[in-house]
C-alpha positions in Angstrom: 0.0 0.0 0.0 1.4 3.4 -0.9 1.1 6.1 1.9 1.0 9.8 0.8 2.5 12.4 3.1 0.1 15.2 4.1 2.0 17.7 1.8 1.6 15.3 -1.1 -2.3 15.1 -0.6 -2.6 18.8 -0.3 -0.7 19.3 -3.5 -2.8 16.8 -5.3 -6.1 18.4 -4.4 -5.4 21.9 -4.6 -7.4 23.4 -7.5 -5.9 25.7 -10.1 -6.8 29.4 -9.4 -9.8 30.5 -11.5 -9.2 32.9 -14.3 -11.5 35.9 -13.9 -13.4 37.4 -16.9 -11.4 40.5 -16.8 -8.2 38.5 -17.1 -9.5 36.6 -20.2 -7.9 37.7 -23.5 -10.1 38.7 -26.4 -9.4 36.6 -29.4 -9.4 38.3 -32.7 -9.3 37.4 -36.5 -8.2 40.0 -38.9 -9.5 39.8 -42.4 -8.7 42.1 -45.2 -7.3 41.9 -48.7 -4.5 44.4 -48.0 -1.3 42.9 -46.4 -0.1 46.2 -45.1 -3.3 46.9 -43.3 -3.4 43.4 -41.8 0.2 43.7 -40.6 -0.4 47.2 -39.2 -3.5 46.1 -37.3 -1.8 43.2 -35.9 1.2 45.2 -34.6 -1.2 47.8 -33.2 -3.5 45.3 -31.4 -0.5 43.3 -29.9 0.3 46.4 -27.9 -2.8 45.7 -25.8 -2.2 42.8 -23.5 -5.8 42.0 -23.3 -6.0 41.1 -27.0 -4.6 38.2 -28.8 -4.5 37.6 -32.7 -5.5 34.2 -33.5 -5.6 34.3 -37.2 -5.2 36.5 -40.3 -6.8 36.1 -43.8 -7.2 37.9 -47.0 -10.4 36.3 -48.2 -13.9 35.1 -47.3 -13.0 31.3 -47.5 -10.1 32.1 -45.1 -12.5 33.8 -42.7 -14.9 30.9 -42.5 -12.0 28.5 -41.9 -10.4 30.8 -39.3 -13.5 31.0 -37.3 -14.1 27.2 -37.4 -10.6 26.6 -36.2 -9.8 29.3 -33.8 -13.2 30.2 -32.2 -12.5 34.0 -32.0 -14.4 36.5 -30.0 -14.0 39.3 -32.6 -13.7 39.4 -36.3 -12.3 42.6 -37.8 -13.5 42.6 -41.4 -12.3 45.0 -44.0 -14.9 46.6 -46.3 -13.4 48.5 -49.2 -15.2 51.1 -51.3 -14.1 49.1 -54.5 -15.7 45.7 -53.7 -18.4 44.2 -51.5 -17.0 40.8 -50.8 -16.9 41.5 -47.1 -20.8 41.6 -47.2 -20.9 38.2 -48.8 -18.5 37.0 -46.0 -20.5 38.3 -43.3 -23.6 36.7 -44.7 -21.7 33.3 -44.7 -20.7 33.9 -41.1 -24.2 34.8 -40.0 -25.5 31.6 -41.8 -23.0 29.5 -40.0 -24.3 30.5 -36.5 -20.7 31.2 -35.3 -20.6 32.9 -32.0 -18.4 35.8 -33.0 -18.8 39.6 -32.9 -17.9 41.3 -36.2 -16.5 44.9 -36.5 -16.5 46.2 -40.0 -13.5 48.4 -41.0 -14.9 50.6 -43.7 -13.4 53.2 -46.0 -16.4 55.3 -45.5 -19.6 55.0 -43.4 -21.8 56.4 -46.1 -21.3 53.3 -48.3 -24.7 51.4 -48.8 -22.8 48.1 -48.0 -22.2 49.4 -44.4 -25.9 49.4 -43.5 -26.2 46.0 -45.1 -23.5 44.7 -42.9 -25.3 45.9 -39.8 -28.4 44.3 -40.9 -26.5 40.9 -41.3 -25.4 41.0 -37.7 -22.2 43.2 -37.6 -21.8 44.6 -34.1 -19.8 47.6 -35.1 -18.6 49.8 -38.0 -15.3 51.8 -37.7 -13.7 54.2 -40.3 -10.3 52.8 -41.3 -8.8 56.2 -40.6 -9.9 56.1 -37.0 -7.5 56.8 -34.2 -5.9 53.7 -32.4 -7.8 54.5 -29.2 -11.1 54.3 -31.1 -10.2 50.8 -32.4 -9.4 49.6 -29.0 -12.6 51.3 -27.5 -14.8 49.8 -30.3 -13.5 46.2 -29.5 -14.1 46.4 -25.8 -17.5 48.1 -26.3 -18.6 45.3 -28.4 -17.3 42.8 -26.1 -19.3 44.4 -23.4 -22.5 44.0 -25.5 -22.7 47.4 -27.1 -22.9 48.3 -30.7 -20.3 50.8 -32.3 -20.8 53.1 -35.3 -18.2 55.7 -36.3 -16.7 57.4 -33.3 -18.7 55.9 -30.4 -21.1 53.2 -29.1 -24.8 53.0 -29.7 -27.4 51.0 -27.9 -29.3 49.3 -30.6 -29.4 48.4 -34.2 -32.1 51.1 -34.8 -29.8 53.7 -33.4 -26.8 52.4 -35.5 -28.8 52.6 -38.7 -30.0 56.3 -37.7 -26.4 57.3 -37.3 -25.5 56.1 -40.8 -28.4 57.8 -42.4 -27.6 61.0 -40.5 -24.0 60.8 -41.9 -25.2 60.5 -45.4 -27.7 63.3 -45.0 -24.9 65.6 -43.9 -22.8 64.9 -46.8 -25.6 65.2 -49.3 -26.8 68.5 -47.7 -23.6 70.2 -48.6 -23.0 68.3 -51.8 -19.6 67.2 -50.7 -17.6 64.7 -52.7 -15.4 61.9 -51.2 -12.3 63.8 -52.1 -13.6 67.0 -50.5 -14.5 65.0 -47.3 -10.9 63.7 -47.2 -9.5 67.2 -47.6 -11.7 68.6 -44.8 -10.6 65.9 -42.6 -6.9 66.7 -43.4 -7.5 70.5 -42.8 -9.0 69.7 -39.4 -6.1 67.6 -38.5 -3.8 70.6 -39.2 -2.5 69.5 -42.5 -0.8 72.1 -44.8 -1.7 72.4 -48.6 1.7 70.6 -49.4 1.1 67.8 -46.9 -2.5 67.3 -48.1 -1.3 67.1 -51.7 1.4 64.6 -50.9 -0.9 62.3 -48.9 -3.6 62.5 -51.6 -1.1 62.2 -54.6 -2.5 65.3 -56.2 -0.9 68.8 -56.8 -1.0 71.7 -54.5 -3.0 73.6 -57.1 -5.7 70.9 -57.2 -5.9 70.9 -53.3 -6.4 74.8 -53.5 -9.1 74.3 -56.1 -10.9 71.7 -53.9 -10.7 74.1 -51.0 -12.3 76.9 -53.0 -15.1 74.6 -53.9 -15.5 73.5 -50.3 -15.5 77.1 -49.0 -18.3 78.0 -51.6 -20.4 75.0 -50.6 -20.2 75.8 -46.9 -20.4 79.6 -47.1 -16.9 80.0 -45.4 -14.0 82.2 -46.6 -10.9 80.5 -44.9 -9.5 77.4 -43.2 -10.3 78.7 -39.7 -13.9 79.3 -40.6 -14.1 75.8 -42.2 -12.9 74.1 -39.1 -15.2 76.1 -36.9 -18.2 75.2 -39.2 -17.4 71.5 -39.5 -16.9 71.3 -35.7 -20.1 73.1 -35.0 -22.2 70.9 -37.2 -20.3 67.8 -36.2 -19.9 67.2 -39.9 -17.1 64.5 -39.8 -18.1 62.7 -36.6 -19.7 59.8 -38.5 -18.1 60.1 -42.1 
């Protein structure tokens, strides 16, 4: 007969410490056709110890496989203005019944596909030019059961769709083009004419021409008035 010492018995029956919900890592799959964007997202997300990247993929078939194999909590799914494959992917994810919360990374919130993504079950939509803090906040908000559209959380699907419609109405009201929206954003971020031209791959004269058109549409006469006007009307909060 084998006799165990008291210390051995104690060691054998001591349970492993429980892992609290707050200590559990959020498992994330990144899906986007652009390698640079995927790599940048991974490097950024890895700075938050609460997050772990379990898979990366560039196509819809890869998303389905990644979800089956890695059981992620969050799917960051890129939606480009030039294609709508992400919507088809989201439809497949929804049909599979996978327990994953999807956040769409969109070129612009005014795209018709964005509303469709929400209706297919996406929990959030975030512009690709959002600040890093907004990305982290959207992930943790969605994990907490909230929805996220644009720059902040919303409580319901209805509220999310209302935000998107409001964004489109604001753009249409002033007749702004997508290029003009990009230039307004750059101006509000403090970009010079030269810097805006370099980032947009256009000439400085073209930037100046766009600014004149923007000033005329909004009834302002200079950059300071433009920034004040856009801020007052919350013009870019959701775009």
